[in-house]
C-alpha positions as CSV (number, residue, x, y, z in Angstrom):
1,M,120.5,101.1,125.7
2,N,122.0,104.6,127.2
3,H,124.2,102.3,129.7
4,Q,125.6,100.1,126.9
5,L,126.3,103.7,125.1
6,E,127.9,105.0,127.8
7,R,130.0,102.0,128.6
8,G,131.4,102.7,125.1
9,G,132.3,106.0,125.5
10,V,129.3,107.6,124.2
11,L,127.0,109.9,125.7
12,V,123.7,110.4,124.4
13,R,121.9,113.6,125.9
14,E,118.5,113.8,123.5
15,G,117.8,112.7,120.2
16,A,114.7,111.1,117.7
17,I,113.4,107.7,117.2
18,V,111.6,107.3,113.8
19,D,110.2,103.8,113.3
20,A,108.2,102.9,109.5
21,S,106.0,100.3,110.0
22,V,103.9,98.8,107.0
23,V,100.5,98.9,106.4
24,S,99.0,96.7,104.5
25,S,96.2,97.9,101.8
26,A,92.6,96.8,102.1
27,R,92.7,96.6,98.3
28,R,94.5,93.8,96.7
29,P,96.9,95.1,93.8
30,T,94.6,93.2,90.6
31,K,95.3,93.2,87.2
32,T,92.3,93.9,85.4
33,L,91.9,93.3,81.5
34,E,89.1,94.2,79.9
35,L,88.2,92.9,76.1
36,L,86.7,95.0,73.9
37,P,84.1,94.0,71.9
38,Q,85.0,92.4,68.1
39,D,82.3,93.1,66.0
40,R,83.6,97.0,66.3
41,E,83.4,98.4,62.5
42,E,87.0,98.7,61.7
43,S,86.6,102.7,61.4
44,E,87.1,102.7,65.1
45,G,90.4,100.5,64.9
46,E,91.5,97.3,66.0
47,P,89.8,95.6,69.0
48,G,92.2,95.6,71.7
49,V,92.2,94.7,75.7
50,T,92.0,97.6,78.6
51,E,94.3,96.6,81.2
52,T,93.6,98.5,84.9
53,Y,95.4,98.1,88.3
54,S,93.7,98.7,91.5
55,D,91.4,101.8,92.4
56,D,93.4,102.4,95.4
57,A,95.6,105.1,94.5
58,E,98.0,106.0,97.4
59,A,98.8,102.1,97.9
60,A,102.1,101.3,96.6
61,W,104.6,98.3,96.4
62,L,107.4,98.4,99.3
63,R,110.4,96.7,101.0
64,K,111.0,96.0,103.9
65,G,114.2,93.7,104.2
66,N,113.8,91.2,101.8
67,K,109.7,91.2,101.6
68,A,107.7,92.8,99.4
69,Y,104.2,94.5,100.5
70,Y,101.5,96.2,99.0
71,G,100.4,99.1,101.1
72,Y,101.4,102.1,103.1
73,K,104.3,103.0,105.3
74,M,103.2,104.4,108.7
75,H,106.1,106.8,110.3
76,V,106.0,107.6,114.0
77,A,108.9,109.6,115.8
78,T,109.1,110.4,119.0
79,E,112.0,112.5,121.0
80,S,114.1,111.5,123.8
């Protein structure tokens, strides 16, 4: 790579390379709906639905290129 840069008139003495790889989460981003009992008294309010998502609080949806992933970004850096 350095030879190609030198032929183009660019001389690199030092620098850093950073890579961001994707690590998939072991948990899948599942959506859970819990129905509340319908036999509740009116004083407690209307029956409804409780909505929760994956319990992996550190994982998130991310995009690399045109593809979506659910997991983490792992960053690696090296100096030359």
